[in-house]
VONU-974545 format. One record per residue (C-alpha): residue number from 1; residue in three letters; x, y, z. Coordinates in nm, 4 decimals, padded with zeros to 6 digits. Layout:
N
[bake NUM, "ALA", [X, Y, Z]];
...
***
This chain:
147
[bake 1, "UNK", [00.9723, -00.2414, 01.3045]];
[bake 2, "UNK", [01.0726, 00.1037, 01.4116]];
[bake 3, "UNK", [00.8944, 00.3507, 01.6325]];
[bake 4, "UNK", [00.5729, 00.4824, 01.4760]];
[bake 5, "UNK", [00.5877, 00.8314, 01.3290]];
[bake 6, "UNK", [00.2624, 01.0257, 01.2947]];
[bake 7, "UNK", [00.2173, 01.3077, 01.0456]];
[bake 8, "UNK", [-00.0685, 01.5484, 00.9875]];
[bake 9, "UNK", [-00.1861, 01.5974, 00.6323]];
[bake 10, "UNK", [-00.4125, 01.8852, 00.5346]];
[bake 11, "UNK", [-00.4284, 01.8067, 00.1616]];
[bake 12, "UNK", [-00.3947, 01.5289, -00.0955]];
[bake 13, "UNK", [-00.0610, 01.6842, -00.1952]];
[bake 14, "UNK", [00.0726, 01.6438, 00.1576]];
[bake 15, "UNK", [-00.0480, 01.2826, 00.1691]];
[bake 16, "UNK", [00.1230, 01.2169, -00.1646]];
[bake 17, "UNK", [00.4440, 01.3723, -00.0286]];
[bake 18, "UNK", [00.4383, 01.1275, 00.2634]];
[bake 19, "UNK", [00.4009, 00.8395, 00.0175]];
[bake 20, "UNK", [00.6877, 00.9764, -00.1904]];
[bake 21, "UNK", [00.9120, 01.0004, 00.1158]];
[bake 22, "UNK", [00.8462, 00.6371, 00.2067]];
[bake 23, "UNK", [00.9023, 00.5244, -00.1528]];
[bake 24, "UNK", [01.2584, 00.6530, -00.1382]];
[bake 25, "UNK", [01.3324, 00.3861, 00.1226]];
[bake 26, "UNK", [01.1719, 00.0889, -00.0566]];
[bake 27, "UNK", [01.3516, -00.1966, -00.2325]];
[bake 28, "UNK", [01.2579, -00.5074, -00.4268]];
[bake 29, "UNK", [01.0508, -00.7463, -00.2204]];
[bake 30, "UNK", [00.9082, -00.4712, 00.0010]];
[bake 31, "UNK", [00.5385, -00.4713, 00.0848]];
[bake 32, "UNK", [00.3584, -00.1720, 00.2365]];
[bake 33, "UNK", [00.0361, -00.2484, 00.4251]];
[bake 34, "UNK", [-00.2195, 00.0361, 00.4186]];
[bake 35, "UNK", [-00.4989, 00.0636, 00.6757]];
[bake 36, "UNK", [-00.7830, 00.3134, 00.6965]];
[bake 37, "UNK", [-01.1490, 00.3570, 00.6234]];
[bake 38, "UNK", [-01.2888, 00.4445, 00.2821]];
[bake 39, "UNK", [-01.1754, 00.7859, 00.1664]];
[bake 40, "UNK", [-00.8926, 00.8150, 00.4186]];
[bake 41, "UNK", [-00.6305, 00.8618, 00.1450]];
[bake 42, "UNK", [-00.4756, 00.5175, 00.0922]];
[bake 43, "UNK", [-00.4721, 00.5439, -00.2878]];
[bake 44, "UNK", [-00.3536, 00.9059, -00.2631]];
[bake 45, "UNK", [-00.0591, 00.7868, -00.0525]];
[bake 46, "UNK", [00.0186, 00.5171, -00.3131]];
[bake 47, "UNK", [-00.0047, 00.7759, -00.5940]];
[bake 48, "UNK", [00.2677, 00.9819, -00.4249]];
[bake 49, "UNK", [00.4854, 00.6742, -00.3831]];
[bake 50, "UNK", [00.4392, 00.5775, -00.7481]];
[bake 51, "UNK", [00.5341, 00.9265, -00.8654]];
[bake 52, "UNK", [00.8535, 00.9063, -00.6591]];
[bake 53, "UNK", [00.9248, 00.5636, -00.8085]];
[bake 54, "UNK", [00.9035, 00.7070, -01.1607]];
[bake 55, "UNK", [00.5464, 00.6339, -01.2729]];
[bake 56, "UNK", [00.3891, 00.9355, -01.4424]];
[bake 57, "UNK", [00.0548, 00.7953, -01.5589]];
[bake 58, "UNK", [-00.2785, 00.7703, -01.3805]];
[bake 59, "UNK", [-00.3065, 00.5902, -01.0464]];
[bake 60, "UNK", [-00.6508, 00.4671, -00.9497]];
[bake 61, "UNK", [-00.7908, 00.2436, -00.6803]];
[bake 62, "UNK", [-00.7945, -00.1271, -00.7688]];
[bake 63, "UNK", [-01.1048, -00.1927, -00.5545]];
[bake 64, "UNK", [-01.2969, -00.3738, -00.8288]];
[bake 65, "UNK", [-01.0004, -00.5428, -00.9952]];
[bake 66, "UNK", [-00.8072, -00.6423, -00.6792]];
[bake 67, "UNK", [-00.4753, -00.5368, -00.8362]];
[bake 68, "UNK", [-00.3201, -00.2878, -01.0723]];
[bake 69, "UNK", [00.0369, -00.3037, -01.1947]];
[bake 70, "UNK", [00.2594, -00.0081, -01.2778]];
[bake 71, "UNK", [00.5907, 00.0357, -01.4528]];
[bake 72, "UNK", [00.8290, 00.2339, -01.2370]];
[bake 73, "UNK", [01.1903, 00.2082, -01.1121]];
[bake 74, "UNK", [01.0813, -00.1410, -01.0022]];
[bake 75, "UNK", [00.7582, -00.3220, -01.0929]];
[bake 76, "UNK", [00.4829, -00.2025, -00.8574]];
[bake 77, "UNK", [00.1617, -00.3832, -00.7628]];
[bake 78, "UNK", [-00.1221, -00.1960, -00.5930]];
[bake 79, "UNK", [-00.3727, -00.4319, -00.4324]];
[bake 80, "UNK", [-00.7063, -00.3574, -00.2698]];
[bake 81, "UNK", [-00.8603, -00.6490, -00.0808]];
[bake 82, "UNK", [-01.1698, -00.4579, 00.0351]];
[bake 83, "UNK", [-01.4234, -00.6479, -00.1730]];
[bake 84, "UNK", [-01.3032, -00.9840, -00.0388]];
[bake 85, "UNK", [-01.4409, -01.1142, 00.2890]];
[bake 86, "UNK", [-01.1344, -01.3337, 00.3424]];
[bake 87, "UNK", [-00.8779, -01.5236, 00.1392]];
[bake 88, "UNK", [-01.0094, -01.8607, 00.2595]];
[bake 89, "UNK", [-01.2214, -01.9129, -00.0516]];
[bake 90, "UNK", [-00.9694, -01.7636, -00.2933]];
[bake 91, "UNK", [-00.6982, -01.9322, -00.4992]];
[bake 92, "UNK", [-00.3984, -01.9831, -00.2652]];
[bake 93, "UNK", [-00.1723, -01.8240, -00.5268]];
[bake 94, "UNK", [-00.3869, -01.5119, -00.5641]];
[bake 95, "UNK", [-00.1428, -01.2799, -00.3909]];
[bake 96, "UNK", [00.1748, -01.4578, -00.4990]];
[bake 97, "UNK", [00.1134, -01.3343, -00.8538]];
[bake 98, "UNK", [00.1391, -00.9750, -00.7277]];
[bake 99, "UNK", [00.3927, -00.9910, -00.4427]];
[bake 100, "UNK", [00.7312, -01.0347, -00.6067]];
[bake 101, "UNK", [01.0858, -01.0277, -00.4721]];
[bake 102, "UNK", [01.1887, -00.7989, -00.7600]];
[bake 103, "UNK", [00.9017, -00.5521, -00.7107]];
[bake 104, "UNK", [00.7209, -00.3395, -00.4567]];
[bake 105, "UNK", [00.3624, -00.3943, -00.3458]];
[bake 106, "UNK", [00.1116, -00.1716, -00.1705]];
[bake 107, "UNK", [-00.1785, -00.3612, -00.0105]];
[bake 108, "UNK", [-00.4942, -00.1816, 00.0993]];
[bake 109, "UNK", [-00.7202, -00.3584, 00.3535]];
[bake 110, "UNK", [-00.4531, -00.6195, 00.4459]];
[bake 111, "UNK", [-00.6495, -00.7241, 00.7550]];
[bake 112, "UNK", [-00.8794, -00.9184, 00.5199]];
[bake 113, "UNK", [-00.5807, -01.1384, 00.4380]];
[bake 114, "UNK", [-00.4768, -01.1668, 00.8035]];
[bake 115, "UNK", [-00.2035, -00.9027, 00.7734]];
[bake 116, "UNK", [00.1287, -01.0883, 00.7817]];
[bake 117, "UNK", [-00.0486, -01.4132, 00.6978]];
[bake 118, "UNK", [-00.0920, -01.2833, 00.3453]];
[bake 119, "UNK", [00.2848, -01.3048, 00.3011]];
[bake 120, "UNK", [00.3342, -01.6497, 00.4517]];
[bake 121, "UNK", [00.3315, -01.8357, 00.1189]];
[bake 122, "UNK", [00.5328, -01.5815, -00.0802]];
[bake 123, "UNK", [00.9117, -01.6120, -00.0738]];
[bake 124, "UNK", [01.1404, -01.3125, -00.0953]];
[bake 125, "UNK", [00.8972, -01.0455, 00.0280]];
[bake 126, "UNK", [00.8717, -00.8657, 00.3601]];
[bake 127, "UNK", [00.6567, -00.6047, 00.5262]];
[bake 128, "UNK", [00.8593, -00.2855, 00.4925]];
[bake 129, "UNK", [00.5989, -00.0534, 00.6463]];
[bake 130, "UNK", [00.2536, -00.0323, 00.7947]];
[bake 131, "UNK", [00.0651, 00.2893, 00.7204]];
[bake 132, "UNK", [-00.2579, 00.3898, 00.8955]];
[bake 133, "UNK", [-00.4533, 00.6840, 00.7537]];
[bake 134, "UNK", [-00.7371, 00.8301, 00.9588]];
[bake 135, "UNK", [-00.9840, 01.1134, 00.9155]];
[bake 136, "UNK", [-00.9279, 01.3930, 01.1646]];
[bake 137, "UNK", [-01.1723, 01.6239, 00.9827]];
[bake 138, "UNK", [-01.3074, 01.6379, 00.6270]];
[bake 139, "UNK", [-00.9831, 01.8046, 00.5139]];
[bake 140, "UNK", [-00.7330, 01.6714, 00.7686]];
[bake 141, "UNK", [-00.5756, 01.3266, 00.7922]];
[bake 142, "UNK", [-00.3496, 01.1617, 01.0438]];
[bake 143, "UNK", [-00.0907, 00.9372, 00.8788]];
[bake 144, "UNK", [00.0911, 00.6941, 01.1082]];
[bake 145, "UNK", [00.3875, 00.5124, 00.9544]];
[bake 146, "UNK", [00.5748, 00.2229, 01.1109]];
[bake 147, "UNK", [00.8658, 00.1296, 00.8867]];
***
């Protein structure tokens, strides 16, 4: 992993632009882990990445469905593990269906799946970046990216 880079974001548009910039560096098999409390901008960041990857439809949080899939330059999975307490009681193949070597995945709340442990059973994928979004004020976010 490279040296962390921290950006300030004063609007959803700026957060989306940061997601778009990261998307330009992603390839098949890449997984982006997104950390931050509710409302910090994780889905906004993913929306920007999806736009840069060629998806022009709606992008919404998959909190209640665990995953949403999007057609883009590569297949994209957007996962949100927030409603799970752990993966211990889940089907071992739960994430393998969404993390593919020919696609890109964005995973919100990865700590629920033990961060890198969530990738241990999936061949051909790697953590390409860790993104932490934090509230600085109601309008301001700090976005720390380790690629």
